[in-house]
mmCIF file as Biopython writes it, N, C-alpha, C and O atoms, coordinates in Angstrom:
data_model
#
loop_
_atom_site.group_PDB
_atom_site.id
_atom_site.type_symbol
_atom_site.label_atom_id
_atom_site.label_alt_id
_atom_site.label_comp_id
_atom_site.label_asym_id
_atom_site.label_entity_id
_atom_site.label_seq_id
_atom_site.pdbx_PDB_ins_code
_atom_site.Cartn_x
_atom_site.Cartn_y
_atom_site.Cartn_z
_atom_site.occupancy
_atom_site.B_iso_or_equiv
_atom_site.auth_seq_id
_atom_site.auth_asym_id
_atom_site.pdbx_PDB_model_num
ATOM 1   N N  . MET A ? 1  ? 10.845  -6.486 -18.657 1.0 0.0 1  A 1 
ATOM 2   C CA . MET A ? 1  ? 9.549   -6.229 -19.246 1.0 0.0 1  A 1 
ATOM 3   C C  . MET A ? 1  ? 8.493   -7.168 -18.660 1.0 0.0 1  A 1 
ATOM 4   O O  . MET A ? 1  ? 7.345   -6.770 -18.462 1.0 0.0 1  A 1 
ATOM 5   N N  . ILE A ? 2  ? 8.877   -8.395 -18.390 1.0 0.0 2  A 1 
ATOM 6   C CA . ILE A ? 2  ? 7.920   -9.353 -17.833 1.0 0.0 2  A 1 
ATOM 7   C C  . ILE A ? 2  ? 7.497   -8.942 -16.422 1.0 0.0 2  A 1 
ATOM 8   O O  . ILE A ? 2  ? 6.376   -9.227 -15.999 1.0 0.0 2  A 1 
ATOM 9   N N  . ILE A ? 3  ? 8.394   -8.274 -15.697 1.0 0.0 3  A 1 
ATOM 10  C CA . ILE A ? 3  ? 8.046   -7.799 -14.356 1.0 0.0 3  A 1 
ATOM 11  C C  . ILE A ? 3  ? 6.972   -6.717 -14.448 1.0 0.0 3  A 1 
ATOM 12  O O  . ILE A ? 3  ? 6.052   -6.677 -13.631 1.0 0.0 3  A 1 
ATOM 13  N N  . LEU A ? 4  ? 7.093   -5.850 -15.433 1.0 0.0 4  A 1 
ATOM 14  C CA . LEU A ? 4  ? 6.094   -4.807 -15.628 1.0 0.0 4  A 1 
ATOM 15  C C  . LEU A ? 4  ? 4.731   -5.408 -15.970 1.0 0.0 4  A 1 
ATOM 16  O O  . LEU A ? 4  ? 3.707   -4.952 -15.462 1.0 0.0 4  A 1 
ATOM 17  N N  . VAL A ? 5  ? 4.716   -6.408 -16.811 1.0 0.0 5  A 1 
ATOM 18  C CA . VAL A ? 5  ? 3.460   -7.084 -17.167 1.0 0.0 5  A 1 
ATOM 19  C C  . VAL A ? 5  ? 2.858   -7.758 -15.939 1.0 0.0 5  A 1 
ATOM 20  O O  . VAL A ? 5  ? 1.650   -7.678 -15.715 1.0 0.0 5  A 1 
ATOM 21  N N  . ALA A ? 6  ? 3.688   -8.417 -15.149 1.0 0.0 6  A 1 
ATOM 22  C CA . ALA A ? 6  ? 3.198   -9.070 -13.934 1.0 0.0 6  A 1 
ATOM 23  C C  . ALA A ? 6  ? 2.656   -8.047 -12.947 1.0 0.0 6  A 1 
ATOM 24  O O  . ALA A ? 6  ? 1.644   -8.288 -12.290 1.0 0.0 6  A 1 
ATOM 25  N N  . ALA A ? 7  ? 3.329   -6.901 -12.843 1.0 0.0 7  A 1 
ATOM 26  C CA . ALA A ? 7  ? 2.858   -5.856 -11.929 1.0 0.0 7  A 1 
ATOM 27  C C  . ALA A ? 7  ? 1.495   -5.325 -12.357 1.0 0.0 7  A 1 
ATOM 28  O O  . ALA A ? 7  ? 0.611   -5.134 -11.521 1.0 0.0 7  A 1 
ATOM 29  N N  . PHE A ? 8  ? 1.322   -5.088 -13.656 1.0 0.0 8  A 1 
ATOM 30  C CA . PHE A ? 8  ? 0.022   -4.617 -14.142 1.0 0.0 8  A 1 
ATOM 31  C C  . PHE A ? 8  ? -1.062  -5.678 -13.955 1.0 0.0 8  A 1 
ATOM 32  O O  . PHE A ? 8  ? -2.206  -5.340 -13.650 1.0 0.0 8  A 1 
ATOM 33  N N  . LEU A ? 9  ? -0.728  -6.921 -14.128 1.0 0.0 9  A 1 
ATOM 34  C CA . LEU A ? 9  ? -1.687  -7.999 -13.913 1.0 0.0 9  A 1 
ATOM 35  C C  . LEU A ? 9  ? -2.119  -8.048 -12.445 1.0 0.0 9  A 1 
ATOM 36  O O  . LEU A ? 9  ? -3.308  -8.159 -12.144 1.0 0.0 9  A 1 
ATOM 37  N N  . LEU A ? 10 ? -1.153  -7.964 -11.544 1.0 0.0 10 A 1 
ATOM 38  C CA . LEU A ? 10 ? -1.460  -7.972 -10.119 1.0 0.0 10 A 1 
ATOM 39  C C  . LEU A ? 10 ? -2.292  -6.745 -9.739  1.0 0.0 10 A 1 
ATOM 40  O O  . LEU A ? 10 ? -3.235  -6.845 -8.955  1.0 0.0 10 A 1 
ATOM 41  N N  . PHE A ? 11 ? -1.938  -5.595 -10.299 1.0 0.0 11 A 1 
ATOM 42  C CA . PHE A ? 11 ? -2.688  -4.370 -10.046 1.0 0.0 11 A 1 
ATOM 43  C C  . PHE A ? 11 ? -4.137  -4.522 -10.499 1.0 0.0 11 A 1 
ATOM 44  O O  . PHE A ? 11 ? -5.056  -4.098 -9.798  1.0 0.0 11 A 1 
ATOM 45  N N  . GLY A ? 12 ? -4.340  -5.116 -11.648 1.0 0.0 12 A 1 
ATOM 46  C CA . GLY A ? 12 ? -5.690  -5.345 -12.148 1.0 0.0 12 A 1 
ATOM 47  C C  . GLY A ? 12 ? -6.492  -6.267 -11.257 1.0 0.0 12 A 1 
ATOM 48  O O  . GLY A ? 12 ? -7.685  -6.046 -11.050 1.0 0.0 12 A 1 
ATOM 49  N N  . VAL A ? 13 ? -5.864  -7.285 -10.733 1.0 0.0 13 A 1 
ATOM 50  C CA . VAL A ? 13 ? -6.552  -8.214 -9.823  1.0 0.0 13 A 1 
ATOM 51  C C  . VAL A ? 13 ? -6.948  -7.505 -8.535  1.0 0.0 13 A 1 
ATOM 52  O O  . VAL A ? 13 ? -8.057  -7.692 -8.035  1.0 0.0 13 A 1 
ATOM 53  N N  . VAL A ? 14 ? -6.046  -6.694 -7.999  1.0 0.0 14 A 1 
ATOM 54  C CA . VAL A ? 14 ? -6.334  -5.968 -6.749  1.0 0.0 14 A 1 
ATOM 55  C C  . VAL A ? 14 ? -7.459  -4.964 -6.964  1.0 0.0 14 A 1 
ATOM 56  O O  . VAL A ? 14 ? -8.364  -4.864 -6.136  1.0 0.0 14 A 1 
ATOM 57  N N  . ILE A ? 15 ? -7.413  -4.222 -8.060  1.0 0.0 15 A 1 
ATOM 58  C CA . ILE A ? 15 ? -8.471  -3.250 -8.342  1.0 0.0 15 A 1 
ATOM 59  C C  . ILE A ? 15 ? -9.809  -3.960 -8.560  1.0 0.0 15 A 1 
ATOM 60  O O  . ILE A ? 15 ? -10.852 -3.479 -8.117  1.0 0.0 15 A 1 
ATOM 61  N N  . GLY A ? 16 ? -9.774  -5.086 -9.232  1.0 0.0 16 A 1 
ATOM 62  C CA . GLY A ? 16 ? -10.999 -5.854 -9.433  1.0 0.0 16 A 1 
ATOM 63  C C  . GLY A ? 16 ? -11.585 -6.356 -8.129  1.0 0.0 16 A 1 
ATOM 64  O O  . GLY A ? 16 ? -12.802 -6.353 -7.944  1.0 0.0 16 A 1 
ATOM 65  N N  . ALA A ? 17 ? -10.716 -6.787 -7.223  1.0 0.0 17 A 1 
ATOM 66  C CA . ALA A ? 17 ? -11.192 -7.248 -5.917  1.0 0.0 17 A 1 
ATOM 67  C C  . ALA A ? 17 ? -11.763 -6.090 -5.109  1.0 0.0 17 A 1 
ATOM 68  O O  . ALA A ? 17 ? -12.775 -6.242 -4.425  1.0 0.0 17 A 1 
ATOM 69  N N  . ALA A ? 18 ? -11.115 -4.940 -5.189  1.0 0.0 18 A 1 
ATOM 70  C CA . ALA A ? 18 ? -11.604 -3.773 -4.437  1.0 0.0 18 A 1 
ATOM 71  C C  . ALA A ? 18 ? -12.942 -3.291 -4.983  1.0 0.0 18 A 1 
ATOM 72  O O  . ALA A ? 18 ? -13.751 -2.744 -4.234  1.0 0.0 18 A 1 
ATOM 73  N N  . ALA A ? 19 ? -13.183 -3.481 -6.256  1.0 0.0 19 A 1 
ATOM 74  C CA . ALA A ? 19 ? -14.449 -3.044 -6.853  1.0 0.0 19 A 1 
ATOM 75  C C  . ALA A ? 19 ? -15.621 -3.872 -6.329  1.0 0.0 19 A 1 
ATOM 76  O O  . ALA A ? 19 ? -16.761 -3.409 -6.368  1.0 0.0 19 A 1 
ATOM 77  N N  . GLN A ? 20 ? -15.370 -5.067 -5.847  1.0 0.0 20 A 1 
ATOM 78  C CA . GLN A ? 20 ? -16.433 -5.937 -5.349  1.0 0.0 20 A 1 
ATOM 79  C C  . GLN A ? 20 ? -16.759 -5.669 -3.881  1.0 0.0 20 A 1 
ATOM 80  O O  . GLN A ? 20 ? -17.787 -6.121 -3.376  1.0 0.0 20 A 1 
ATOM 81  N N  . LEU A ? 21 ? -15.881 -4.932 -3.201  1.0 0.0 21 A 1 
ATOM 82  C CA . LEU A ? 21 ? -16.093 -4.654 -1.780  1.0 0.0 21 A 1 
ATOM 83  C C  . LEU A ? 21 ? -16.953 -3.408 -1.607  1.0 0.0 21 A 1 
ATOM 84  O O  . LEU A ? 21 ? -16.975 -2.542 -2.481  1.0 0.0 21 A 1 
ATOM 85  N N  . PRO A ? 22 ? -17.657 -3.316 -0.490  1.0 0.0 22 A 1 
ATOM 86  C CA . PRO A ? 22 ? -18.373 -2.071 -0.201  1.0 0.0 22 A 1 
ATOM 87  C C  . PRO A ? 22 ? -17.382 -0.916 -0.018  1.0 0.0 22 A 1 
ATOM 88  O O  . PRO A ? 22 ? -16.225 -1.139 0.338   1.0 0.0 22 A 1 
ATOM 89  N N  . VAL A ? 23 ? -17.828 0.289  -0.258  1.0 0.0 23 A 1 
ATOM 90  C CA . VAL A ? 23 ? -16.956 1.461  -0.175  1.0 0.0 23 A 1 
ATOM 91  C C  . VAL A ? 23 ? -16.382 1.618  1.228   1.0 0.0 23 A 1 
ATOM 92  O O  . VAL A ? 23 ? -15.214 1.977  1.378   1.0 0.0 23 A 1 
ATOM 93  N N  . SER A ? 24 ? -17.175 1.358  2.247   1.0 0.0 24 A 1 
ATOM 94  C CA . SER A ? 24 ? -16.691 1.535  3.617   1.0 0.0 24 A 1 
ATOM 95  C C  . SER A ? 24 ? -15.540 0.575  3.922   1.0 0.0 24 A 1 
ATOM 96  O O  . SER A ? 24 ? -14.588 0.955  4.603   1.0 0.0 24 A 1 
ATOM 97  N N  . VAL A ? 25 ? -15.614 -0.644 3.434   1.0 0.0 25 A 1 
ATOM 98  C CA . VAL A ? 25 ? -14.538 -1.612 3.664   1.0 0.0 25 A 1 
ATOM 99  C C  . VAL A ? 25 ? -13.273 -1.173 2.934   1.0 0.0 25 A 1 
ATOM 100 O O  . VAL A ? 25 ? -12.173 -1.287 3.474   1.0 0.0 25 A 1 
ATOM 101 N N  . SER A ? 26 ? -13.424 -0.678 1.719   1.0 0.0 26 A 1 
ATOM 102 C CA . SER A ? 26 ? -12.274 -0.189 0.963   1.0 0.0 26 A 1 
ATOM 103 C C  . SER A ? 26 ? -11.634 1.004  1.653   1.0 0.0 26 A 1 
ATOM 104 O O  . SER A ? 26 ? -10.408 1.114  1.689   1.0 0.0 26 A 1 
ATOM 105 N N  . MET A ? 27 ? -12.447 1.897  2.199   1.0 0.0 27 A 1 
ATOM 106 C CA . MET A ? 27 ? -11.921 3.077  2.889   1.0 0.0 27 A 1 
ATOM 107 C C  . MET A ? 27 ? -11.171 2.689  4.154   1.0 0.0 27 A 1 
ATOM 108 O O  . MET A ? 27 ? -10.118 3.254  4.447   1.0 0.0 27 A 1 
ATOM 109 N N  . VAL A ? 28 ? -11.703 1.729  4.907   1.0 0.0 28 A 1 
ATOM 110 C CA . VAL A ? 28 ? -11.031 1.271  6.123   1.0 0.0 28 A 1 
ATOM 111 C C  . VAL A ? 28 ? -9.710  0.591  5.765   1.0 0.0 28 A 1 
ATOM 112 O O  . VAL A ? 28 ? -8.693  0.824  6.419   1.0 0.0 28 A 1 
ATOM 113 N N  . ALA A ? 29 ? -9.723  -0.238 4.743   1.0 0.0 29 A 1 
ATOM 114 C CA . ALA A ? 29 ? -8.487  -0.903 4.320   1.0 0.0 29 A 1 
ATOM 115 C C  . ALA A ? 29 ? -7.458  0.119  3.850   1.0 0.0 29 A 1 
ATOM 116 O O  . ALA A ? 29 ? -6.271  -0.015 4.147   1.0 0.0 29 A 1 
ATOM 117 N N  . GLY A ? 30 ? -7.899  1.126  3.127   1.0 0.0 30 A 1 
ATOM 118 C CA . GLY A ? 30 ? -7.001  2.182  2.687   1.0 0.0 30 A 1 
ATOM 119 C C  . GLY A ? 30 ? -6.414  2.959  3.846   1.0 0.0 30 A 1 
ATOM 120 O O  . GLY A ? 30 ? -5.235  3.313  3.828   1.0 0.0 30 A 1 
ATOM 121 N N  . ALA A ? 31 ? -7.229  3.227  4.853   1.0 0.0 31 A 1 
ATOM 122 C CA . ALA A ? 31 ? -6.750  3.945  6.036   1.0 0.0 31 A 1 
ATOM 123 C C  . ALA A ? 31 ? -5.734  3.117  6.806   1.0 0.0 31 A 1 
ATOM 124 O O  . ALA A ? 31 ? -4.742  3.655  7.299   1.0 0.0 31 A 1 
ATOM 125 N N  . VAL A ? 32 ? -5.969  1.820  6.914   1.0 0.0 32 A 1 
ATOM 126 C CA . VAL A ? 32 ? -5.020  0.937  7.608   1.0 0.0 32 A 1 
ATOM 127 C C  . VAL A ? 32 ? -3.693  0.893  6.858   1.0 0.0 32 A 1 
ATOM 128 O O  . VAL A ? 32 ? -2.631  0.961  7.478   1.0 0.0 32 A 1 
ATOM 129 N N  . ILE A ? 33 ? -3.738  0.781  5.559   1.0 0.0 33 A 1 
ATOM 130 C CA . ILE A ? 33 ? -2.506  0.752  4.766   1.0 0.0 33 A 1 
ATOM 131 C C  . ILE A ? 33 ? -1.772  2.083  4.875   1.0 0.0 33 A 1 
ATOM 132 O O  . ILE A ? 33 ? -0.549  2.103  5.009   1.0 0.0 33 A 1 
ATOM 133 N N  . ALA A ? 34 ? -2.502  3.193  4.821   1.0 0.0 34 A 1 
ATOM 134 C CA . ALA A ? 34 ? -1.876  4.513  4.948   1.0 0.0 34 A 1 
ATOM 135 C C  . ALA A ? 34 ? -1.220  4.686  6.313   1.0 0.0 34 A 1 
ATOM 136 O O  . ALA A ? 34 ? -0.125  5.240  6.407   1.0 0.0 34 A 1 
ATOM 137 N N  . ALA A ? 35 ? -1.876  4.220  7.368   1.0 0.0 35 A 1 
ATOM 138 C CA . ALA A ? 35 ? -1.294  4.315  8.710   1.0 0.0 35 A 1 
ATOM 139 C C  . ALA A ? 35 ? -0.030  3.464  8.818   1.0 0.0 35 A 1 
ATOM 140 O O  . ALA A ? 35 ? 0.952   3.883  9.431   1.0 0.0 35 A 1 
ATOM 141 N N  . TRP A ? 36 ? -0.052  2.283  8.230   1.0 0.0 36 A 1 
ATOM 142 C CA . TRP A ? 36 ? 1.126   1.420  8.246   1.0 0.0 36 A 1 
ATOM 143 C C  . TRP A ? 36 ? 2.284   2.072  7.499   1.0 0.0 36 A 1 
ATOM 144 O O  . TRP A ? 36 ? 3.419   2.056  7.976   1.0 0.0 36 A 1 
ATOM 145 N N  . LEU A ? 37 ? 2.003   2.643  6.335   1.0 0.0 37 A 1 
ATOM 146 C CA . LEU A ? 37 ? 3.051   3.312  5.565   1.0 0.0 37 A 1 
ATOM 147 C C  . LEU A ? 37 ? 3.589   4.536  6.299   1.0 0.0 37 A 1 
ATOM 148 O O  . LEU A ? 37 ? 4.791   4.799  6.261   1.0 0.0 37 A 1 
ATOM 149 N N  . LEU A ? 38 ? 2.721   5.282  6.959   1.0 0.0 38 A 1 
ATOM 150 C CA . LEU A ? 38 ? 3.164   6.443  7.729   1.0 0.0 38 A 1 
ATOM 151 C C  . LEU A ? 38 ? 4.044   6.009  8.897   1.0 0.0 38 A 1 
ATOM 152 O O  . LEU A ? 38 ? 5.073   6.631  9.160   1.0 0.0 38 A 1 
ATOM 153 N N  . GLY A ? 39 ? 3.654   4.959  9.593   1.0 0.0 39 A 1 
ATOM 154 C CA . GLY A ? 39 ? 4.478   4.433  10.688  1.0 0.0 39 A 1 
ATOM 155 C C  . GLY A ? 39 ? 5.837   3.967  10.201  1.0 0.0 39 A 1 
ATOM 156 O O  . GLY A ? 39 ? 6.852   4.202  10.856  1.0 0.0 39 A 1 
ATOM 157 N N  . PHE A ? 40 ? 5.859   3.314  9.064   1.0 0.0 40 A 1 
ATOM 158 C CA . PHE A ? 40 ? 7.117   2.853  8.487   1.0 0.0 40 A 1 
ATOM 159 C C  . PHE A ? 40 ? 8.007   4.039  8.116   1.0 0.0 40 A 1 
ATOM 160 O O  . PHE A ? 40 ? 9.213   4.014  8.362   1.0 0.0 40 A 1 
ATOM 161 N N  . ALA A ? 41 ? 7.412   5.078  7.525   1.0 0.0 41 A 1 
ATOM 162 C CA . ALA A ? 41 ? 8.186   6.255  7.123   1.0 0.0 41 A 1 
ATOM 163 C C  . ALA A ? 41 ? 8.765   6.972  8.332   1.0 0.0 41 A 1 
ATOM 164 O O  . ALA A ? 41 ? 9.916   7.407  8.302   1.0 0.0 41 A 1 
ATOM 165 N N  . VAL A ? 42 ? 7.987   7.097  9.386   1.0 0.0 42 A 1 
ATOM 166 C CA . VAL A ? 42 ? 8.478   7.754  10.609  1.0 0.0 42 A 1 
ATOM 167 C C  . VAL A ? 42 ? 9.607   6.939  11.223  1.0 0.0 42 A 1 
ATOM 168 O O  . VAL A ? 42 ? 10.612  7.505  11.654  1.0 0.0 42 A 1 
ATOM 169 N N  . ARG A ? 43 ? 9.458   5.634  11.269  1.0 0.0 43 A 1 
ATOM 170 C CA . ARG A ? 43 ? 10.506  4.782  11.823  1.0 0.0 43 A 1 
ATOM 171 C C  . ARG A ? 43 ? 11.798  4.893  11.012  1.0 0.0 43 A 1 
ATOM 172 O O  . ARG A ? 43 ? 12.885  4.992  11.581  1.0 0.0 43 A 1 
ATOM 173 N N  . GLU A ? 44 ? 11.677  4.874  9.696   1.0 0.0 44 A 1 
ATOM 174 C CA . GLU A ? 44 ? 12.858  5.001  8.843   1.0 0.0 44 A 1 
ATOM 175 C C  . GLU A ? 44 ? 13.508  6.369  8.997   1.0 0.0 44 A 1 
ATOM 176 O O  . GLU A ? 44 ? 14.734  6.479  9.000   1.0 0.0 44 A 1 
ATOM 177 N N  . HIS A ? 45 ? 12.699  7.404  9.122   1.0 0.0 45 A 1 
ATOM 178 C CA . HIS A ? 45 ? 13.225  8.751  9.280   1.0 0.0 45 A 1 
ATOM 179 C C  . HIS A ? 45 ? 14.029  8.862  10.577  1.0 0.0 45 A 1 
ATOM 180 O O  . HIS A ? 45 ? 15.114  9.442  10.597  1.0 0.0 45 A 1 
ATOM 181 N N  . HIS A ? 46 ? 13.483  8.299  11.656  1.0 0.0 46 A 1 
ATOM 182 C CA . HIS A ? 46 ? 14.185  8.364  12.939  1.0 0.0 46 A 1 
ATOM 183 C C  . HIS A ? 46 ? 15.436  7.504  12.947  1.0 0.0 46 A 1 
ATOM 184 O O  . HIS A ? 46 ? 16.433  7.880  13.563  1.0 0.0 46 A 1 
ATOM 185 N N  . SER A ? 47 ? 15.406  6.370  12.285  1.0 0.0 47 A 1 
ATOM 186 C CA . SER A ? 47 ? 16.593  5.513  12.276  1.0 0.0 47 A 1 
ATOM 187 C C  . SER A ? 47 ? 17.714  6.139  11.449  1.0 0.0 47 A 1 
ATOM 188 O O  . SER A ? 47 ? 18.885  6.011  11.807  1.0 0.0 47 A 1 
ATOM 189 N N  . ARG A ? 48 ? 17.378  6.809  10.358  1.0 0.0 48 A 1 
ATOM 190 C CA . ARG A ? 48 ? 18.401  7.481  9.545   1.0 0.0 48 A 1 
ATOM 191 C C  . ARG A ? 48 ? 18.948  8.708  10.249  1.0 0.0 48 A 1 
ATOM 192 O O  . ARG A ? 48 ? 20.122  9.039  10.083  1.0 0.0 48 A 1 
ATOM 193 N N  . ARG A ? 49 ? 18.130  9.385  11.026  1.0 0.0 49 A 1 
ATOM 194 C CA . ARG A ? 49 ? 18.611  10.535 11.785  1.0 0.0 49 A 1 
ATOM 195 C C  . ARG A ? 49 ? 19.578  10.101 12.883  1.0 0.0 49 A 1 
ATOM 196 O O  . ARG A ? 49 ? 20.541  10.804 13.187  1.0 0.0 49 A 1 
ATOM 197 N N  . ALA A ? 50 ? 19.313  8.942  13.471  1.0 0.0 50 A 1 
ATOM 198 C CA . ALA A ? 50 ? 20.175  8.433  14.543  1.0 0.0 50 A 1 
ATOM 199 C C  . ALA A ? 50 ? 21.537  8.008  14.022  1.0 0.0 50 A 1 
ATOM 200 O O  . ALA A ? 50 ? 22.513  8.025  14.772  1.0 0.0 50 A 1 
ATOM 201 N N  . GLU A ? 51 ? 21.625  7.624  12.747  1.0 0.0 51 A 1 
ATOM 202 C CA . GLU A ? 51 ? 22.888  7.190  12.175  1.0 0.0 51 A 1 
ATOM 203 C C  . GLU A ? 51 ? 23.845  8.347  11.950  1.0 0.0 51 A 1 
ATOM 204 O O  . GLU A ? 51 ? 25.058  8.140  11.916  1.0 0.0 51 A 1 
ATOM 205 N N  . ARG A ? 52 ? 23.333  9.552  11.797  1.0 0.0 52 A 1 
ATOM 206 C CA . ARG A ? 52 ? 24.184  10.710 11.534  1.0 0.0 52 A 1 
ATOM 207 C C  . ARG A ? 52 ? 24.963  11.097 12.703  1.0 0.0 52 A 1 
ATOM 208 O O  . ARG A ? 52 ? 25.731  12.057 12.643  1.0 0.0 52 A 1 
#
């Protein structure tokens, strides 16, 4: 339960920080994170396919 509380606290801090940034900076940061996650997913997909 304490992990859930800590996660919500961290989420609130991140959202609060994003609210202070200009929209363009938030959009660029979101795009960078999305690209990183997509690259990670593609890499994991290819590595699991190679194991078969």
